[in-house]
C-alpha positions in Angstrom: -3.3 -71.2 31.4 -1.1 -68.6 30.0 0.1 -69.2 26.3 2.6 -66.7 24.7 2.1 -66.6 21.2 3.3 -64.0 18.4 0.3 -62.8 16.5 2.2 -60.5 14.4 3.5 -57.3 14.9 1.8 -54.7 17.3 -0.4 -52.0 15.3 0.7 -48.6 14.7 -2.2 -47.2 16.7 -1.0 -49.7 20.0 2.5 -48.6 20.0 1.2 -44.8 19.2 -1.0 -45.0 22.8 1.4 -47.7 24.0 3.8 -44.7 24.4 2.8 -42.6 27.6 5.9 -39.6 27.5 4.8 -39.3 23.9 1.2 -38.6 24.5 2.3 -36.4 27.4 4.5 -34.4 24.5 1.6 -34.2 22.5 -1.1 -33.2 25.0 1.2 -30.4 25.8 2.8 -29.0 22.9 -0.6 -29.3 20.3 -2.8 -27.1 22.5 0.1 -24.7 23.2 0.6 -24.4 19.2 -3.2 -24.4 18.7 -3.5 -21.2 21.3 -0.3 -19.6 20.2 -1.8 -19.6 17.1 -5.2 -18.2 17.8 -3.6 -15.9 19.3 -1.5 -14.5 17.1 -4.1 -14.4 14.6 -6.7 -12.2 17.3 -3.9 -9.8 17.7 -3.2 -8.8 13.7 -7.0 -9.0 13.7 -6.9 -5.7 16.1 -8.0 -2.7 14.1 -5.3 0.0 15.1 -6.0 3.2 16.7 -6.2 6.3 14.7 -3.6 8.8 15.4 -4.9 11.9 17.1 -2.6 15.2 16.4 
């Protein structure tokens, strides 16, 4: 039937993917940071308007 056996330590990748809250946080934080940095770069590259006297 069902055997309880120990195959060794759980791999880091499996522990990472098993933590649903960590995946939720990373899935929210990473795109937010990427789009924020991308937006700041775009704002810095907008040419300044010339001052007309």
